[in-house]
N, C-alpha and C positions, 0 to 999 in steps of 0.2 A: 917896425910896428911897436907901438907902446906896449909895455909889459903888462898892464892891466887888461889890454885886449886879448893878449895871448892866454892869460889865466881864464878869462870868460869863455874862450873857445874850448879849452880843455874840459871845463866843467860841463858844457853842453854836450860835448862828444861822449863823455863818460855816462851822462844821464841817458842819452839816446841809445847807447850800447846796452844799458841795463834794462831799458823798457822794451826795445824792439827785439822780438825773437829772431834768432838766426844771426844776429850781429855778434861779432867777437869783441868781448870786453878787453880793454887795455888799461893798465894802471896809470894813474897820472904821474908824470915824471917831471921833475923840476929841470928845466933846460940848463940851469947853471950847474946843478949837481951832476947831471949826466954828461955834460960836456958837449951836448949836441946843440946846434944852432936852432934858432926859432924857425927857420925855413924847413929844416928836416923834420921837425916835430909836426909842422903843419902838413907836410907831405904825407906823413904817416897817418895823420887823422883823416885825410881825404881818402887814402887807400882803404882805411877801415870802413868809411861810410860807403864807398863804392864796391865793397866785396859782395859777390852774389850770394843769395840765400840757397841753402842746401835742403832739398825736399826729402823727407824721410819716407821710405816705402817698405811694405811688409815683405818678409822673406818669400821666396818662390814656393809654391805648393809642392808637397811631397806625396808620393803614392801612399795609400790608395785614395786620396782626396780628389775631388773633381778639379780639373784644370792641370793635373800633373801630366808630364809628358807620356805619350802612349808607349806602353810596354816597359815603363820604368820599373814597375813592380815585378815584372816577369823575370828580371835579372836576379831577383833574390832567390837563392837556391832553397831557402827554408820554405818559401811559398810554393816553389815548383815541386818539391818533394813531399808536400803535405798529403796525407791520405784523403781520398775522395769518398764521401758517403753516398750510397745509392738508396733510392726510395724502395720501400717494401712492396713486393708485388701484391696485387689484389687477389683475394681467395677465389678459387674457381667456382662458378655458379652451377647449381644442380640443373640437370636436364629437365625442361618442362615436359609435362605430359600432353599439353595441347597449346597451340597458338592460333587464335582466331584471326579473322580478316582485319580487325582493328589493332592488330599487333599486341593483344593482351596475352600475357603468359599465364598458364595455369599449372600449378604444381600439386602433386598428390600429398597426402598425409600418411604418417606412419602409425595410425591408430589400429591396434589389433582388434579383430572382430570378437564379440562376446562369446563366451562358452556356454553351452546348454547346461542347465543345472540338474537335469535328469529328475524332475519332479514326478512323483508317482501319479499316474493317470494322465500325463501330458506327453504327447509324442515328440520326439526330437525333430527339429526343423530340417528341411532339405539343405538349406544354406543360410549363412549369417553374413551380415554386412557390418563394416566398421562403424556405421551410423547407429547401430543398435537394433536393426530390423532383423526379424526372423522370417525366412521365406519357406512356405509350405507348398506342397503339391497342389496344383489348381483343381484337381479332382481327387481329394483325399478320401480314403476309406474311413469308416467310423473307427475311432480309436479303440484299441483293445483295453479291457479292464486289467489293471495291474494291482493285484492284491496288496494292500497295505494294512498294517495293524490298526484297528479302530475305524477303518473306512468300509462302509457298507457297499455291497455290489449294486450298481444302478439297475433300474428296471429297463431302461432304454438308453442307448448311446447314439448321438447325432454326429454327422460328419463335421459339423462346426466345432466339435470338441465339447459340447454340452452334455452333461449326464443328467438324466431324469430319474427321480426317485419317487416312490409311492409314498404319499403323505398319509399318515393316519388321520382318519376323520371320525370324530366322536358321533355317537348316535343322538339325533335330535329328540329331546324329550320335552322341551318347553319352547314357547314363542311369545314374543311381545310385539305389539303393533301400535301405530298412531296414524290417524287419518283426519282429513278436513273435508267438510261438506256443507250442505244446506238442509235445513229442517223446515218442513211445512208448518204453518202456525197450528198449534194444538187447539182442540175444540173446548177450551176453557171459557167460562162465562162467570159474570158477577151476579150472585143471587139477589143482591139488594136492588140493582137497577137493570139487570138482564143484559148488560153490555158484554159482548163477546171479546175474546182476545184479539181478533182481527179488527174490531171497531176501535180498540184502544191503541194497540201497537202496530196496526197496519196489516195488510194482507201479504206483505213480502215475506219470503223465506228467511229464516234466521241462520246466521253462520254458526256452525257447530264443530267442536273438536271432540274426537272420540279416542279413548285410550283403552287398551285391553291387554290381558295377560293370560296365557294358556297354562293352566296348572299342571296337567298331565296329558299324556298322549298314549294311545294304543295303536300300534302298527299292525294291521291285519292284511290278509291277502286281498280283501275287497275294498280296502281304503284305510284311511287313518282318522281316528276319532280323538277329540280332546274336549276338555271342559274349560270354558273361557269366562273370566270375570272382567266386566267392563264398566266404564263410566265415561263422563265427558262433561261438556259445558256448552250451552246455547244461550245467547244473550240478545235482548231487545231493549229499546229505550223509547219513551214517548211522554207527552204531557198527560196529566190525569184528567178525570171528568168528575163533575159534581154528582152526588147521589140524587139530589133534588131534581126531578124532571123539569121543573120550571126554569132551572139554570143550565139546561143542557147546552144552550148555545154559548155559554160562557166558558172560557178556558182558564183554569186555575194556574197559579204561578209555580206550583210544585211540579217536579219532573220525576218520573218513575223509571226504574231499571228492573227488568225481568231477567232472572237467571234460572235456567233449567239444568238439572243434573240427572242424566239418563243412566241410572244404576241397573245393571243387568247381570244375570248368570245364564249362560247358554251352552248348549252342546254344539260342537263344531265338527262337521264331517267333511272330509276332503276326498275327492275322487282321485287319489294319488296312489300310484303303484310303483313308483321308482323315484330315487333321490334326484335323478337327472331329468325328470319330467318337466317340461317347460310350462305348459298350460295345465293348471289344476283347478277345475271347478269346485265349488264348495257350497254348502248350505248350513244354516244354523237356526236354532230355535230355543226358546226358553222363557223365562219370566224375569220381571224386574220390579223395582220400586222407584218411580220418578219422584224427585223432590224439587220444589220451587222456592224461590225467595224473591219478594217484591220490595225493593228498597227505594225510599223517598229521599230527595236531596235536601229536605228541610229539617233533617235530624230526627224525624219521628220514628217510632219503632217499626222495623220491617215486618211484613206479613210472610209467614212460612206455611208450607203445605206439602202434601205428597199423596201418592196413590199407586196402587198395584197395577201392573200392565203385563200383557203377554207380548213377546217380541219374536220376530222371525225375519230371515232374510237370506241372501245368497249373493254370489258373485264369482270372481275368478282371481286366482293368484298367478302372477307371471314371474317365473324364475329369472333373477338378475345376475346369476353367477358368471355368465359369459361376458358381461360388460367389463369386468376387471378381475381376472383370475388371481393376479398377484395381491391385490388388495384383499380379496376374500381369504387367501391363505394367511395373510397377516392377521386378519380378524380372527381366524380360526386359532392361530398359534398364541395370540395375545389375549383374546377375550372369549374364545370358545364359541364364536358365532359360526355356524355351519353353512347357512344359506340366507340369502336376502331375496325377498319377494316384493313385487309391486302389486298392490291390491286394489280392485274396483269392487264396490259393494253397494247394495241397496237393501234397506231394512224398513220395517214398519212396526208400530206399537199400537196396541188396542187396550183401552182401560178395562179393568176387571172389577166392575161394581163400585167404583170410587166416585165420591161427590165431585172430584176434580177430573175432568175428562182430558187425558193426555194423548188421545188418539192422534197420530201423526205419522209421517213418513220422511225418510231422509236418503240422500245419496252422497257417498263419500269416496275418497281415494287417498291412498297412503302407502306405507311400507310396513312389512312384517319381517322380523328377524328370528331365525330359529337357532337354538343353542341347546 
């Protein structure tokens, strides 16, 4: 083989050994320097090319990794002699006091029952519960009074534990009242055209408010007597009338308001013989001076007048203390009001020689308070 061919084969073999993994690289040798023939060199290159590839594998697994031989780690005496840790035992459960059909467990509580405070005037309970309840005898006896400094002995003691004391009640010397009612039209008339009150303001009764104050009272064995000052207000309103008879059919534009003030001083006698008497009839009588004011809506000066009257009446007082005893005691302690009465009254008035005739009658109802 020519020498240039041998040189080309050596170069290709070296390049293939360097590029291909797993091939064994051999240094280029000059056949003349090594003394080998070209045939032996060619045989060596063929063996290098035909040498099988060697596959690299990972080392075998070691315990305790997966895939290791079974029991291979058990041979290690350091592992066999290692101390074993045990799990902590669960704490024992308390014994339930009850287990129901649904397998629910009930446990008791360790709450101590309250102690009785030994308050004066309060009996000790028969038993106490941890929930804070005091149990008493189902048929207890009235508690016994336990004297304590500054505590008054009760008048009566109830089995419920309530103590009843006698409340001081002041003597009633005064009274005040208010009432509402209806007043019949007075017999007033206009001297200039002879028109009566009923013709101008109508025949309907007038609403009236009455106020009174009892100045003093005398309690006797045959009843109670007092002097009462009173007044009030009755109001009516209507269109005016012309004084000229020829214009009687015409209605003026002005509107009039009539106001009556029934001022009286009367003696008040009650058929009352006890502070707890429920029905108390009474009568009254005296004199007064009724005053009137007629006011126009056009701004003109109002007309004023008045006249003396004799008044009298009667009715009944109904004691209302039983309706609310606690409220009455509060009124007594805070305002000094001893009793409250519901009053029904009828009264009349007769003119005493006055040019203005205030003769009339009224019926009213209201309340009276004694103090």
